[in-house]
C-alpha positions as CSV (number, residue, x, y, z in Angstrom):
1,X,-210.2,-68.2,45.0
2,X,-206.9,-66.3,46.4
3,X,-203.8,-65.6,43.8
4,X,-201.2,-67.9,44.7
5,X,-198.0,-67.0,46.6
6,X,-194.4,-66.1,45.1
7,X,-192.0,-68.4,44.1
8,X,-190.0,-68.2,46.9
9,X,-186.5,-69.4,47.5
10,X,-187.5,-73.0,48.9
11,X,-190.4,-74.8,49.7
12,X,-189.8,-73.8,53.4
13,X,-193.0,-71.6,53.4
14,X,-195.2,-73.7,52.3
15,X,-194.8,-76.6,54.8
16,X,-197.9,-76.8,56.8
17,X,-197.4,-76.1,60.8
18,X,-199.4,-79.2,61.1
19,X,-197.5,-83.4,61.0
20,X,-201.0,-84.3,58.7
21,X,-201.6,-86.1,55.5
22,X,-204.2,-84.1,54.3
23,X,-202.6,-81.2,55.1
24,X,-199.1,-81.8,53.3
25,X,-201.7,-82.8,50.4
26,X,-202.9,-79.1,49.8
27,X,-199.7,-77.8,50.2
28,X,-197.6,-79.8,47.5
29,X,-200.6,-78.5,46.0
30,X,-199.9,-75.0,46.1
31,X,-196.3,-74.8,46.5
32,X,-194.3,-72.5,44.6
33,X,-191.2,-73.2,46.0
34,X,-188.9,-74.4,43.5
35,X,-189.7,-73.9,39.7
36,X,-191.4,-78.3,39.4
37,X,-194.2,-76.4,39.6
38,X,-194.5,-74.1,36.4
39,X,-195.7,-77.4,33.8
40,X,-197.1,-79.5,37.1
41,X,-200.5,-80.2,36.6
42,X,-201.5,-81.8,39.6
43,X,-199.3,-83.3,42.9
44,X,-199.2,-86.7,43.5
45,X,-199.2,-88.4,47.0
46,X,-197.8,-91.9,47.9
47,X,-199.7,-94.4,49.5
48,X,-199.4,-95.5,52.8
49,X,-200.3,-95.6,56.4
50,X,-202.1,-92.5,57.6
51,X,-200.8,-92.1,60.8
52,X,-197.2,-93.0,59.5
53,X,-194.6,-90.3,61.2
54,X,-193.5,-87.9,58.5
55,X,-190.5,-86.1,59.2
């Protein structure tokens, strides 16, 4: 297992290039872009159609 990246000044470096829900879930789990991760134990994704435009 590789070490987590150092915290940055924003989440942009953690946003995946591919606009897929699975990629976003993985990115959210490893994100260190803000202090929210410091006390978090898990990420929780919403529900809905997987084919929606994400951004």
